[in-house]
ZADO-1210 file (C-alpha; in nm, 4 decimals, padded with zeros to 6 digits):
<atoms>
<atom x="-00.5583" y="01.2160" z="02.6758" code="MET" pos="1"/>
<atom x="-00.5634" y="01.5827" z="02.5787" code="THR" pos="2"/>
<atom x="-00.8794" y="01.5220" z="02.3769" code="PHE" pos="3"/>
<atom x="-01.0370" y="01.3302" z="02.6649" code="THR" pos="4"/>
<atom x="-00.9464" y="01.5745" z="02.9413" code="ILE" pos="5"/>
<atom x="-00.8524" y="01.9272" z="02.8407" code="LEU" pos="6"/>
<atom x="-01.0812" y="02.0009" z="02.5487" code="LEU" pos="7"/>
<atom x="-01.4198" y="01.8911" z="02.6954" code="PRO" pos="8"/>
<atom x="-01.3202" y="02.0209" z="03.0393" code="PHE" pos="9"/>
<atom x="-01.2213" y="02.3654" z="02.9096" code="ALA" pos="10"/>
<atom x="-01.5182" y="02.3941" z="02.6741" code="LEU" pos="11"/>
<atom x="-01.7657" y="02.3054" z="02.9463" code="THR" pos="12"/>
<atom x="-01.6036" y="02.5478" z="03.1880" code="PHE" pos="13"/>
<atom x="-01.6322" y="02.8441" z="02.9495" code="PHE" pos="14"/>
<atom x="-01.9749" y="02.7513" z="02.8101" code="ILE" pos="15"/>
<atom x="-02.1234" y="02.7010" z="03.1574" code="THR" pos="16"/>
<atom x="-01.9692" y="03.0246" z="03.2842" code="ALA" pos="17"/>
<atom x="-02.1051" y="03.2193" z="02.9850" code="ILE" pos="18"/>
<atom x="-02.4533" y="03.0632" z="03.0116" code="ILE" pos="19"/>
<atom x="-02.4584" y="03.1292" z="03.3859" code="THR" pos="20"/>
<atom x="-02.3578" y="03.4938" z="03.3350" code="TYR" pos="21"/>
<atom x="-02.6384" y="03.5589" z="03.0854" code="PHE" pos="22"/>
<atom x="-02.8950" y="03.3455" z="03.2690" code="SER" pos="23"/>
<atom x="-02.8703" y="03.5362" z="03.5996" code="ILE" pos="24"/>
<atom x="-03.0763" y="03.8407" z="03.4837" code="PRO" pos="25"/>
<atom x="-03.3166" y="03.6148" z="03.2906" code="ILE" pos="26"/>
<atom x="-03.3762" y="03.3926" z="03.5943" code="ILE" pos="27"/>
<atom x="-03.4292" y="03.7043" z="03.8054" code="ARG" pos="28"/>
<atom x="-03.6865" y="03.8432" z="03.5593" code="ARG" pos="29"/>
<atom x="-03.8671" y="03.5083" z="03.5567" code="LEU" pos="30"/>
<atom x="-03.9041" y="03.5360" z="03.9332" code="GLY" pos="31"/>
<atom x="-03.6959" y="03.2253" z="04.0070" code="LEU" pos="32"/>
<atom x="-03.5334" y="03.3856" z="04.3080" code="VAL" pos="33"/>
<atom x="-03.4662" y="03.2980" z="04.6684" code="ASP" pos="34"/>
<atom x="-03.6177" y="03.5694" z="04.8872" code="ASP" pos="35"/>
<atom x="-03.5243" y="03.5076" z="05.2544" code="PRO" pos="36"/>
<atom x="-03.8372" y="03.6966" z="05.3618" code="LYS" pos="37"/>
<atom x="-04.0627" y="03.4529" z="05.1748" code="LEU" pos="38"/>
<atom x="-03.8658" y="03.1284" z="05.1702" code="HIS" pos="39"/>
<atom x="-03.9124" y="02.9970" z="05.5225" code="LYS" pos="40"/>
<atom x="-03.6244" y="02.7526" z="05.5411" code="HIS" pos="41"/>
<atom x="-03.4433" y="02.7190" z="05.8778" code="PRO" pos="42"/>
<atom x="-03.1083" y="02.6752" z="05.7038" code="GLY" pos="43"/>
<atom x="-03.1178" y="03.0021" z="05.5100" code="ILE" pos="44"/>
<atom x="-02.8236" y="03.2303" z="05.5879" code="ILE" pos="45"/>
<atom x="-02.8398" y="03.4897" z="05.3077" code="HIS" pos="46"/>
<atom x="-03.0169" y="03.8213" z="05.3590" code="THR" pos="47"/>
<atom x="-03.0628" y="03.9423" z="04.9998" code="LYS" pos="48"/>
<atom x="-03.2773" y="03.8194" z="04.7112" code="ILE" pos="49"/>
<atom x="-03.0601" y="03.5840" z="04.5031" code="ILE" pos="50"/>
<atom x="-03.1532" y="03.4158" z="04.1724" code="PRO" pos="51"/>
<atom x="-03.1711" y="03.0394" z="04.1974" code="ARG" pos="52"/>
<atom x="-03.2274" y="02.7685" z="03.9331" code="SER" pos="53"/>
<atom x="-02.8548" y="02.7408" z="03.8692" code="GLY" pos="54"/>
<atom x="-02.9353" y="02.3862" z="03.7630" code="GLY" pos="55"/>
<atom x="-03.0403" y="02.5289" z="03.4249" code="ILE" pos="56"/>
<atom x="-02.6961" y="02.6587" z="03.3144" code="PRO" pos="57"/>
<atom x="-02.5315" y="02.3544" z="03.4747" code="LEU" pos="58"/>
<atom x="-02.7440" y="02.1134" z="03.2723" code="PHE" pos="59"/>
<atom x="-02.7125" y="02.3157" z="02.9513" code="LEU" pos="60"/>
<atom x="-02.3341" y="02.3391" z="02.9817" code="GLY" pos="61"/>
<atom x="-02.2985" y="01.9648" z="03.0359" code="ILE" pos="62"/>
<atom x="-02.5483" y="01.8700" z="02.7669" code="PHE" pos="63"/>
<atom x="-02.4176" y="02.1015" z="02.4939" code="LEU" pos="64"/>
<atom x="-02.0615" y="01.9748" z="02.5272" code="VAL" pos="65"/>
<atom x="-02.1723" y="01.6124" z="02.5666" code="SER" pos="66"/>
<atom x="-02.3398" y="01.6311" z="02.2239" code="ILE" pos="67"/>
<atom x="-01.9916" y="01.6497" z="02.0700" code="PHE" pos="68"/>
<atom x="-01.7929" y="01.4268" z="02.3046" code="PHE" pos="69"/>
<atom x="-02.0336" y="01.1573" z="02.4295" code="ILE" pos="70"/>
<atom x="-02.1534" y="00.8887" z="02.1840" code="PRO" pos="71"/>
<atom x="-02.5282" y="00.8409" z="02.1510" code="VAL" pos="72"/>
<atom x="-02.6408" y="00.5096" z="02.2994" code="SER" pos="73"/>
<atom x="-02.9164" y="00.3617" z="02.5090" code="LYS" pos="74"/>
<atom x="-02.7179" y="00.4491" z="02.8208" code="VAL" pos="75"/>
<atom x="-02.6508" y="00.8130" z="02.7302" code="THR" pos="76"/>
<atom x="-03.0100" y="00.8692" z="02.6220" code="ILE" pos="77"/>
<atom x="-03.1302" y="00.7207" z="02.9495" code="GLY" pos="78"/>
<atom x="-02.9023" y="00.9212" z="03.1782" code="ILE" pos="79"/>
<atom x="-02.9687" y="01.2553" z="03.0064" code="PHE" pos="80"/>
<atom x="-03.3432" y="01.1893" z="02.9970" code="LEU" pos="81"/>
<atom x="-03.3352" y="01.1233" z="03.3715" code="ALA" pos="82"/>
<atom x="-03.1167" y="01.4315" z="03.4227" code="SER" pos="83"/>
<atom x="-03.3632" y="01.6468" z="03.2264" code="LEU" pos="84"/>
<atom x="-03.6557" y="01.5112" z="03.4309" code="LEU" pos="85"/>
<atom x="-03.4685" y="01.5960" z="03.7498" code="SER" pos="86"/>
<atom x="-03.4037" y="01.9472" z="03.6173" code="LEU" pos="87"/>
<atom x="-03.7719" y="02.0005" z="03.5368" code="ILE" pos="88"/>
<atom x="-03.8957" y="01.9017" z="03.8843" code="ILE" pos="89"/>
<atom x="-03.6124" y="02.1124" z="04.0296" code="GLY" pos="90"/>
<atom x="-03.7091" y="02.4255" z="03.8372" code="VAL" pos="91"/>
<atom x="-04.0713" y="02.3741" z="03.9398" code="LEU" pos="92"/>
<atom x="-03.9575" y="02.3507" z="04.3001" code="ASP" pos="93"/>
<atom x="-03.7569" y="02.6710" z="04.2557" code="ASP" pos="94"/>
<atom x="-04.0664" y="02.8427" z="04.1127" code="TYR" pos="95"/>
<atom x="-04.2895" y="02.7415" z="04.4032" code="TYR" pos="96"/>
<atom x="-04.0181" y="02.8335" z="04.6549" code="ASN" pos="97"/>
<atom x="-04.0141" y="03.1838" z="04.5050" code="ALA" pos="98"/>
<atom x="-04.3890" y="03.1965" z="04.5773" code="LYS" pos="99"/>
<atom x="-04.3218" y="03.0923" z="04.9410" code="SER" pos="100"/>
<atom x="-04.4566" y="02.7451" z="04.8719" code="ARG" pos="101"/>
<atom x="-04.2822" y="02.4103" z="04.8477" code="ASP" pos="102"/>
<atom x="-04.3316" y="02.1052" z="04.6319" code="ILE" pos="103"/>
<atom x="-04.3794" y="01.8111" z="04.8655" code="SER" pos="104"/>
<atom x="-04.0426" y="01.6529" z="04.9493" code="PRO" pos="105"/>
<atom x="-04.2126" y="01.3165" z="04.9081" code="TYR" pos="106"/>
<atom x="-04.3101" y="01.4061" z="04.5502" code="LEU" pos="107"/>
<atom x="-03.9523" y="01.5136" z="04.4784" code="ARG" pos="108"/>
<atom x="-03.8262" y="01.1881" z="04.6273" code="PHE" pos="109"/>
<atom x="-04.0693" y="00.9963" z="04.4088" code="GLY" pos="110"/>
<atom x="-03.9248" y="01.1703" z="04.1023" code="VAL" pos="111"/>
<atom x="-03.5762" y="01.0782" z="04.2272" code="ASN" pos="112"/>
<atom x="-03.6816" y="00.7144" z="04.2290" code="ILE" pos="113"/>
<atom x="-03.8223" y="00.7454" z="03.8768" code="LEU" pos="114"/>
<atom x="-03.4992" y="00.9065" z="03.7547" code="CYS" pos="115"/>
<atom x="-03.2914" y="00.6295" z="03.9100" code="ALA" pos="116"/>
<atom x="-03.5195" y="00.3680" z="03.7511" code="ALA" pos="117"/>
<atom x="-03.4700" y="00.5280" z="03.4071" code="ILE" pos="118"/>
<atom x="-03.0917" y="00.5226" z="03.4490" code="VAL" pos="119"/>
<atom x="-03.0813" y="00.1623" z="03.5693" code="VAL" pos="120"/>
<atom x="-03.3263" y="00.0613" z="03.2978" code="GLY" pos="121"/>
<atom x="-03.0883" y="00.2054" z="03.0375" code="SER" pos="122"/>
<atom x="-02.8193" y="-00.0391" z="03.1472" code="GLY" pos="123"/>
<atom x="-02.6288" y="00.1344" z="03.4269" code="VAL" pos="124"/>
<atom x="-02.5598" y="-00.1102" z="03.7084" code="THR" pos="125"/>
<atom x="-02.2947" y="-00.2237" z="03.9563" code="ILE" pos="126"/>
<atom x="-02.1807" y="-00.5650" z="03.8295" code="PRO" pos="127"/>
<atom x="-01.9461" y="-00.6390" z="04.1194" code="PHE" pos="128"/>
<atom x="-01.7741" y="-00.5009" z="04.4270" code="ILE" pos="129"/>
<atom x="-01.4345" y="-00.5864" z="04.5657" code="THR" pos="130"/>
<atom x="-01.4439" y="-00.7998" z="04.8800" code="HIS" pos="131"/>
<atom x="-01.2483" y="-00.6441" z="05.1719" code="PRO" pos="132"/>
<atom x="-01.0793" y="-00.9800" z="05.2362" code="LEU" pos="133"/>
<atom x="-00.9891" y="-01.0246" z="04.8715" code="GLY" pos="134"/>
<atom x="-01.1733" y="-01.1415" z="04.5642" code="GLY" pos="135"/>
<atom x="-01.4834" y="-01.0108" z="04.3916" code="ILE" pos="136"/>
<atom x="-01.8524" y="-01.0283" z="04.4835" code="LEU" pos="137"/>
<atom x="-02.0640" y="-01.0535" z="04.1700" code="HIS" pos="138"/>
<atom x="-02.3979" y="-00.8698" z="04.1849" code="LEU" pos="139"/>
<atom x="-02.5456" y="-00.9768" z="03.8520" code="THR" pos="140"/>
<atom x="-02.7679" y="-01.2586" z="03.9777" code="ILE" pos="141"/>
<atom x="-03.1382" y="-01.1692" z="03.9326" code="PRO" pos="142"/>
<atom x="-03.3225" y="-01.1438" z="04.2654" code="ILE" pos="143"/>
<atom x="-03.6494" y="-00.9832" z="04.1484" code="LEU" pos="144"/>
<atom x="-03.8802" y="-01.0207" z="03.8473" code="PRO" pos="145"/>
<atom x="-03.7847" y="-00.8625" z="03.5136" code="PHE" pos="146"/>
<atom x="-03.4232" y="-00.9739" z="03.5716" code="HIS" pos="147"/>
<atom x="-03.3577" y="-00.7015" z="03.8281" code="ILE" pos="148"/>
<atom x="-03.0260" y="-00.7792" z="03.9955" code="THR" pos="149"/>
<atom x="-02.8773" y="-00.6815" z="04.3295" code="LEU" pos="150"/>
<atom x="-02.6372" y="-00.4586" z="04.1366" code="GLY" pos="151"/>
<atom x="-02.9346" y="-00.2759" z="03.9812" code="ASP" pos="152"/>
<atom x="-03.0884" y="-00.2114" z="04.3228" code="ILE" pos="153"/>
<atom x="-02.7609" y="-00.0881" z="04.4732" code="ILE" pos="154"/>
<atom x="-02.7034" y="00.1380" z="04.1707" code="ALA" pos="155"/>
<atom x="-03.0547" y="00.2846" z="04.2035" code="GLY" pos="156"/>
<atom x="-03.0119" y="00.3473" z="04.5766" code="ILE" pos="157"/>
<atom x="-02.6725" y="00.5103" z="04.5169" code="TRP" pos="158"/>
<atom x="-02.8110" y="00.7456" z="04.2514" code="ILE" pos="159"/>
<atom x="-03.0991" y="00.8531" z="04.4775" code="ILE" pos="160"/>
<atom x="-02.8605" y="00.8928" z="04.7690" code="TRP" pos="161"/>
<atom x="-02.6118" y="01.1127" z="04.5811" code="VAL" pos="162"/>
<atom x="-02.8920" y="01.3331" z="04.4445" code="MET" pos="163"/>
<atom x="-03.0237" y="01.4052" z="04.7932" code="ASN" pos="164"/>
<atom x="-02.6941" y="01.4044" z="04.9822" code="MET" pos="165"/>
<atom x="-02.5319" y="01.6653" z="04.7575" code="LEU" pos="166"/>
<atom x="-02.8519" y="01.8711" z="04.7643" code="ASN" pos="167"/>
<atom x="-02.8007" y="01.9025" z="05.1390" code="TRP" pos="168"/>
<atom x="-02.4414" y="02.0180" z="05.0757" code="SER" pos="169"/>
<atom x="-02.5243" y="02.3449" z="04.9025" code="LYS" pos="170"/>
<atom x="-02.6025" y="02.5516" z="05.2118" code="GLY" pos="171"/>
<atom x="-02.2755" y="02.7458" z="05.1837" code="ILE" pos="172"/>
<atom x="-02.1812" y="02.9565" z="04.8805" code="ASP" pos="173"/>
<atom x="-01.9462" y="02.7566" z="04.6594" code="GLY" pos="174"/>
<atom x="-01.9553" y="02.4480" z="04.8792" code="GLN" pos="175"/>
<atom x="-02.1345" y="02.2135" z="04.6392" code="MET" pos="176"/>
<atom x="-01.9676" y="02.3018" z="04.3051" code="PRO" pos="177"/>
<atom x="-01.6236" y="02.2535" z="04.4582" code="GLY" pos="178"/>
<atom x="-01.7128" y="01.9118" z="04.5988" code="ILE" pos="179"/>
<atom x="-01.8667" y="01.8019" z="04.2677" code="VAL" pos="180"/>
<atom x="-01.5686" y="01.9267" z="04.0637" code="ALA" pos="181"/>
<atom x="-01.3118" y="01.7506" z="04.2832" code="ILE" pos="182"/>
<atom x="-01.5155" y="01.4294" z="04.2922" code="SER" pos="183"/>
<atom x="-01.5596" y="01.4294" z="03.9139" code="ALA" pos="184"/>
<atom x="-01.1891" y="01.4944" z="03.8535" code="ILE" pos="185"/>
<atom x="-01.0863" y="01.2091" z="04.0847" code="VAL" pos="186"/>
<atom x="-01.3346" y="00.9741" z="03.9173" code="ILE" pos="187"/>
<atom x="-01.2153" y="01.0899" z="03.5742" code="GLY" pos="188"/>
<atom x="-00.8486" y="01.0302" z="03.6596" code="ILE" pos="189"/>
<atom x="-00.9355" y="00.6830" z="03.7850" code="LEU" pos="190"/>
<atom x="-01.1265" y="00.6142" z="03.4628" code="SER" pos="191"/>
<atom x="-00.8152" y="00.6958" z="03.2591" code="LEU" pos="192"/>
<atom x="-00.6365" y="00.4044" z="03.4244" code="ARG" pos="193"/>
<atom x="-00.8626" y="00.1640" z="03.2352" code="PHE" pos="194"/>
<atom x="-00.8187" y="00.0967" z="02.8624" code="PRO" pos="195"/>
<atom x="-01.1008" y="00.2302" z="02.6436" code="PHE" pos="196"/>
<atom x="-01.2184" y="-00.1204" z="02.5550" code="VAL" pos="197"/>
<atom x="-01.5870" y="-00.0242" z="02.5535" code="ASP" pos="198"/>
<atom x="-01.8105" y="00.2819" z="02.5356" code="ASN" pos="199"/>
<atom x="-01.8753" y="00.2748" z="02.9105" code="TYR" pos="200"/>
<atom x="-01.5157" y="00.3633" z="02.9992" code="VAL" pos="201"/>
<atom x="-01.4979" y="00.6259" z="02.7226" code="PHE" pos="202"/>
<atom x="-01.8279" y="00.7838" z="02.8314" code="ILE" pos="203"/>
<atom x="-01.7206" y="00.7712" z="03.1932" code="ASP" pos="204"/>
<atom x="-01.3893" y="00.9491" z="03.1408" code="ALA" pos="205"/>
<atom x="-01.5290" y="01.2217" z="02.9152" code="ASN" pos="206"/>
<atom x="-01.8437" y="01.2848" z="03.1174" code="LEU" pos="207"/>
<atom x="-01.6459" y="01.3067" z="03.4421" code="SER" pos="208"/>
<atom x="-01.4324" y="01.5945" z="03.3130" code="PHE" pos="209"/>
<atom x="-01.7348" y="01.7587" z="03.1500" code="ILE" pos="210"/>
<atom x="-01.9124" y="01.7577" z="03.4883" code="ILE" pos="211"/>
<atom x="-01.6003" y="01.9005" z="03.6555" code="ALA" pos="212"/>
<atom x="-01.5804" y="02.1800" z="03.3984" code="GLY" pos="213"/>
<atom x="-01.9470" y="02.2690" z="03.4449" code="ALA" pos="214"/>
<atom x="-01.9155" y="02.2750" z="03.8239" code="ALA" pos="215"/>
<atom x="-01.6118" y="02.5057" z="03.8117" code="LEU" pos="216"/>
<atom x="-01.7741" y="02.7304" z="03.5494" code="GLY" pos="217"/>
<atom x="-02.0746" y="02.7705" z="03.7781" code="PHE" pos="218"/>
<atom x="-01.8490" y="02.8187" z="04.0818" code="LEU" pos="219"/>
<atom x="-01.7264" y="03.1483" z="03.9329" code="VAL" pos="220"/>
<atom x="-02.0703" y="03.2931" z="04.0145" code="PHE" pos="221"/>
<atom x="-02.1562" y="03.0792" z="04.3175" code="ASN" pos="222"/>
<atom x="-01.8517" y="03.1424" z="04.5366" code="PHE" pos="223"/>
<atom x="-01.9218" y="03.3736" z="04.8283" code="SER" pos="224"/>
<atom x="-02.0846" y="03.6177" z="04.7869" code="PRO" pos="225"/>
<atom x="-02.2978" y="03.4115" z="04.5493" code="ALA" pos="226"/>
<atom x="-02.4663" y="03.5782" z="04.2525" code="LYS" pos="227"/>
<atom x="-02.6765" y="03.2671" z="04.1842" code="ILE" pos="228"/>
<atom x="-02.7774" y="02.9554" z="04.3771" code="PHE" pos="229"/>
<atom x="-02.7859" y="02.6004" z="04.2358" code="PRO" pos="230"/>
<atom x="-03.1471" y="02.5425" z="04.3358" code="GLY" pos="231"/>
<atom x="-03.3037" y="02.1981" z="04.3424" code="TYR" pos="232"/>
<atom x="-03.2530" y="02.1672" z="03.9655" code="GLY" pos="233"/>
<atom x="-02.8830" y="02.1017" z="04.0285" code="ALA" pos="234"/>
<atom x="-02.9858" y="01.7459" z="04.1165" code="THR" pos="235"/>
<atom x="-02.9646" y="01.6914" z="03.7399" code="SER" pos="236"/>
<atom x="-02.5846" y="01.7239" z="03.7743" code="MET" pos="237"/>
<atom x="-02.5712" y="01.5177" z="04.0942" code="TYR" pos="238"/>
<atom x="-02.7443" y="01.2352" z="03.9091" code="LEU" pos="239"/>
<atom x="-02.4784" y="01.2437" z="03.6352" code="LEU" pos="240"/>
<atom x="-02.2009" y="01.2422" z="03.8967" code="LEU" pos="241"/>
<atom x="-02.3568" y="00.9365" z="04.0591" code="ALA" pos="242"/>
<atom x="-02.3686" y="00.7663" z="03.7192" code="VAL" pos="243"/>
<atom x="-02.0015" y="00.8252" z="03.6344" code="VAL" pos="244"/>
<atom x="-01.9012" y="00.6876" z="03.9741" code="SER" pos="245"/>
<atom x="-02.0521" y="00.3487" z="03.8834" code="ILE" pos="246"/>
<atom x="-02.0622" y="00.3435" z="03.5021" code="LEU" pos="247"/>
<atom x="-01.7371" y="00.1529" z="03.4719" code="SER" pos="248"/>
<atom x="-01.6205" y="-00.0619" z="03.7584" code="SER" pos="249"/>
<atom x="-01.3789" y="-00.0003" z="04.0473" code="ALA" pos="250"/>
<atom x="-01.4750" y="00.3606" z="04.1353" code="LYS" pos="251"/>
<atom x="-01.7646" y="00.3084" z="04.3753" code="PHE" pos="252"/>
<atom x="-01.5497" y="00.3052" z="04.6908" code="ALA" pos="253"/>
<atom x="-01.3398" y="00.5959" z="04.5609" code="THR" pos="254"/>
<atom x="-01.6529" y="00.8054" z="04.5080" code="ALA" pos="255"/>
<atom x="-01.7658" y="00.7319" z="04.8645" code="ILE" pos="256"/>
<atom x="-01.4269" y="00.8379" z="04.9988" code="LEU" pos="257"/>
<atom x="-01.3960" y="01.1637" z="04.8039" code="VAL" pos="258"/>
<atom x="-01.7520" y="01.2640" z="04.9033" code="MET" pos="259"/>
<atom x="-01.6936" y="01.1396" z="05.2567" code="GLY" pos="260"/>
<atom x="-01.7867" y="01.4528" z="05.4550" code="ILE" pos="261"/>
<atom x="-02.1235" y="01.5219" z="05.2858" code="PRO" pos="262"/>
<atom x="-02.2071" y="01.1489" z="05.2936" code="ILE" pos="263"/>
<atom x="-02.1361" y="01.1096" z="05.6649" code="ILE" pos="264"/>
<atom x="-02.3036" y="01.4426" z="05.7424" code="ASP" pos="265"/>
<atom x="-02.6145" y="01.3231" z="05.5559" code="ALA" pos="266"/>
<atom x="-02.6191" y="00.9912" z="05.7449" code="ILE" pos="267"/>
<atom x="-02.5746" y="01.1771" z="06.0734" code="PHE" pos="268"/>
<atom x="-02.8575" y="01.4153" z="05.9794" code="THR" pos="269"/>
<atom x="-03.1011" y="01.1358" z="05.8930" code="ILE" pos="270"/>
<atom x="-03.0266" y="00.9430" z="06.2137" code="VAL" pos="271"/>
<atom x="-03.0496" y="01.2605" z="06.4226" code="ARG" pos="272"/>
<atom x="-03.3857" y="01.3588" z="06.2753" code="ARG" pos="273"/>
<atom x="-03.5332" y="01.0115" z="06.3182" code="ILE" pos="274"/>
<atom x="-03.4113" y="00.9858" z="06.6795" code="LEU" pos="275"/>
<atom x="-03.5673" y="01.3256" z="06.7538" code="SER" pos="276"/>
<atom x="-03.9005" y="01.2044" z="06.6141" code="GLY" pos="277"/>
<atom x="-03.8872" y="01.4136" z="06.2955" code="LYS" pos="278"/>
<atom x="-03.9140" y="01.3180" z="05.9308" code="SER" pos="279"/>
<atom x="-03.5735" y="01.2865" z="05.7611" code="PRO" pos="280"/>
<atom x="-03.7226" y="01.4939" z="05.4759" code="PHE" pos="281"/>
<atom x="-03.7858" y="01.8009" z="05.6944" code="LEU" pos="282"/>
<atom x="-03.5332" y="02.0844" z="05.6884" code="HIS" pos="283"/>
<atom x="-03.3240" y="02.2102" z="05.9791" code="ASP" pos="284"/>
<atom x="-03.0087" y="02.4139" z="06.0384" code="ASN" pos="285"/>
<atom x="-02.7898" y="02.1516" z="06.2042" code="LYS" pos="286"/>
<atom x="-02.5743" y="02.0336" z="05.9157" code="HIS" pos="287"/>
<atom x="-02.1984" y="02.0485" z="05.9603" code="LEU" pos="288"/>
<atom x="-02.1707" y="02.3746" z="05.7670" code="HIS" pos="289"/>
<atom x="-02.4315" y="02.5337" z="05.9958" code="HIS" pos="290"/>
<atom x="-02.2357" y="02.4213" z="06.3032" code="ILE" pos="291"/>
<atom x="-01.9125" y="02.5645" z="06.1605" code="LEU" pos="292"/>
<atom x="-02.0909" y="02.8947" z="06.0991" code="LEU" pos="293"/>
<atom x="-02.1920" y="02.9023" z="06.4668" code="ARG" pos="294"/>
<atom x="-01.8246" y="02.8613" z="06.5594" code="PHE" pos="295"/>
<atom x="-01.7483" y="03.1801" z="06.3681" code="GLY" pos="296"/>
<atom x="-01.6073" y="03.0482" z="06.0418" code="TYR" pos="297"/>
<atom x="-01.6937" y="03.2397" z="05.7245" code="SER" pos="298"/>
<atom x="-01.8662" y="03.0898" z="05.4223" code="GLN" pos="299"/>
<atom x="-01.5436" y="03.1036" z="05.2219" code="ARG" pos="300"/>
<atom x="-01.3474" y="02.9286" z="05.4964" code="GLN" pos="301"/>
<atom x="-01.6082" y="02.6535" z="05.5242" code="ILE" pos="302"/>
<atom x="-01.6211" y="02.6004" z="05.1479" code="ALA" pos="303"/>
<atom x="-01.2406" y="02.5820" z="05.1319" code="LEU" pos="304"/>
<atom x="-01.2411" y="02.3319" z="05.4192" code="PHE" pos="305"/>
<atom x="-01.4797" y="02.1040" z="05.2286" code="TYR" pos="306"/>
<atom x="-01.2769" y="02.1351" z="04.9081" code="TRP" pos="307"/>
<atom x="-00.9427" y="02.0674" z="05.0759" code="CYS" pos="308"/>
<atom x="-01.0728" y="01.7677" z="05.2653" code="PHE" pos="309"/>
<atom x="-01.2274" y="01.6189" z="04.9495" code="SER" pos="310"/>
<atom x="-00.9083" y="01.6816" z="04.7506" code="ALA" pos="311"/>
<atom x="-00.6858" y="01.5229" z="05.0146" code="ILE" pos="312"/>
<atom x="-00.9065" y="01.2173" z="05.0581" code="VAL" pos="313"/>
<atom x="-00.9515" y="01.1874" z="04.6813" code="GLY" pos="314"/>
<atom x="-00.5746" y="01.1946" z="04.6278" code="THR" pos="315"/>
<atom x="-00.5256" y="00.9285" z="04.8930" code="ILE" pos="316"/>
<atom x="-00.8020" y="00.7162" z="04.7360" code="ALA" pos="317"/>
<atom x="-00.6190" y="00.7206" z="04.4014" code="LEU" pos="318"/>
<atom x="-00.3156" y="00.5601" z="04.5665" code="THR" pos="319"/>
<atom x="-00.5054" y="00.2863" z="04.7511" code="LEU" pos="320"/>
<atom x="-00.5667" y="-00.0639" z="04.6287" code="LYS" pos="321"/>
<atom x="-00.9286" y="-00.1805" z="04.6097" code="SER" pos="322"/>
<atom x="-00.8834" y="-00.4102" z="04.9106" code="GLU" pos="323"/>
<atom x="-00.7663" y="-00.1174" z="05.1268" code="SER" pos="324"/>
<atom x="-01.0576" y="00.1149" z="05.0536" code="LYS" pos="325"/>
<atom x="-01.3127" y="-00.0476" z="05.2913" code="PRO" pos="326"/>
<atom x="-01.0654" y="00.0020" z="05.5773" code="PHE" pos="327"/>
<atom x="-01.0123" y="00.3625" z="05.4670" code="ALA" pos="328"/>
<atom x="-01.3908" y="00.4112" z="05.4700" code="LEU" pos="329"/>
<atom x="-01.4075" y="00.2887" z="05.8305" code="LEU" pos="330"/>
<atom x="-01.1277" y="00.5262" z="05.9327" code="VAL" pos="331"/>
<atom x="-01.3018" y="00.8147" z="05.7569" code="LEU" pos="332"/>
<atom x="-01.6324" y="00.7278" z="05.9243" code="LEU" pos="333"/>
<atom x="-01.4674" y="00.7202" z="06.2662" code="ALA" pos="334"/>
<atom x="-01.2891" y="01.0536" z="06.2178" code="ILE" pos="335"/>
<atom x="-01.5689" y="01.2537" z="06.0568" code="VAL" pos="336"/>
<atom x="-01.8456" y="01.0867" z="06.2590" code="GLY" pos="337"/>
<atom x="-01.6584" y="01.1479" z="06.5831" code="GLY" pos="338"/>
<atom x="-01.5972" y="01.5114" z="06.4883" code="ALA" pos="339"/>
<atom x="-01.9656" y="01.5600" z="06.4069" code="LEU" pos="340"/>
<atom x="-02.0727" y="01.4166" z="06.7419" code="LEU" pos="341"/>
<atom x="-01.8238" y="01.6360" z="06.9265" code="PHE" pos="342"/>
<atom x="-01.9275" y="01.9533" z="06.7434" code="LEU" pos="343"/>
<atom x="-02.2975" y="01.8777" z="06.7772" code="HIS" pos="344"/>
<atom x="-02.2772" y="01.8271" z="07.1539" code="PHE" pos="345"/>
<atom x="-02.0484" y="02.1301" z="07.1878" code="SER" pos="346"/>
<atom x="-02.3104" y="02.3497" z="07.0215" code="VAL" pos="347"/>
<atom x="-02.5855" y="02.2001" z="07.2380" code="ARG" pos="348"/>
<atom x="-02.3806" y="02.2545" z="07.5542" code="TYR" pos="349"/>
<atom x="-02.3061" y="02.6159" z="07.4579" code="SER" pos="350"/>
<atom x="-02.6755" y="02.6761" z="07.3870" code="HIS" pos="351"/>
<atom x="-02.7826" y="02.5263" z="07.7214" code="GLU" pos="352"/>
<atom x="-02.5146" y="02.7277" z="07.9027" code="LYS" pos="353"/>
<atom x="-02.6300" y="03.0526" z="07.7390" code="ASP" pos="354"/>
<atom x="-02.9937" y="02.9722" z="07.8177" code="SER" pos="355"/>
<atom x="-02.9171" y="02.9162" z="08.1858" code="SER" pos="356"/>
</atoms>
């Protein structure tokens, strides 16, 4: 257990922190910066020029340690190839953002689909889910040509969803790395409950703690006031987190629970944008963290709120049986969804009152 948890976790933490420290001036010299005067994003809250492309040290930290702790296989080659592809399109997006231009969100989404297809094609799938009323629903029956199963489709959708959902959860300094670290630790602990009967479980446990170490190593420089931003290239890490949540069975519902706030906030955002006649791909400043800022909370307070909530829900999820998790998801949806509706209408009412 020490070999599986402490060594890769600690190594990744220190390697990522060191790479991040030395990459900050290099990224700045390369012009991969976020200038609020040039980057016209409605959700921007910083006022100084900050280096971005934090996805580079995150990927390097994870990859360098994985070379020694993750066995080479079709699956690992596939997931790191997809992660590298996601990093490349992310760094390109960071470069064009620095030039006050954006890569089309539809092109980025297309690359997300390609990355998910590479991962699923390497053998990552969801073979079954636990039925809320008891029993197991098998998802391995082919429903499309080339033996594509329902589990493959759900796995692909989940990977794309996590990549985009967590990308929306980096608007506050330190917010995203904390969520990723807590999620990875919870998934890693759950993986340790299963015997290492195959490479999937071994890869899953090791990679989970490697991801957690990288996220915390980066957090040292991303906590408010941030010295570097994750940038879109951090989707390379989100993809790996999505993979470990489904690589060996029985963690899918746990991953949804521990990432409950950003998931529900993302669903709320998509529905809100569609109902207002806007594309769900277009940016705005109405995420939960933006609303909390309007209520006077600081970036540190908001980040700590996200971390604490994820840690509490993740701890609860570890104690629940599989049959109880769907009910817990409904309770979480009701609480967080209701809070989002209340806060959203409170902000709108305050704005209308001030305008009148």
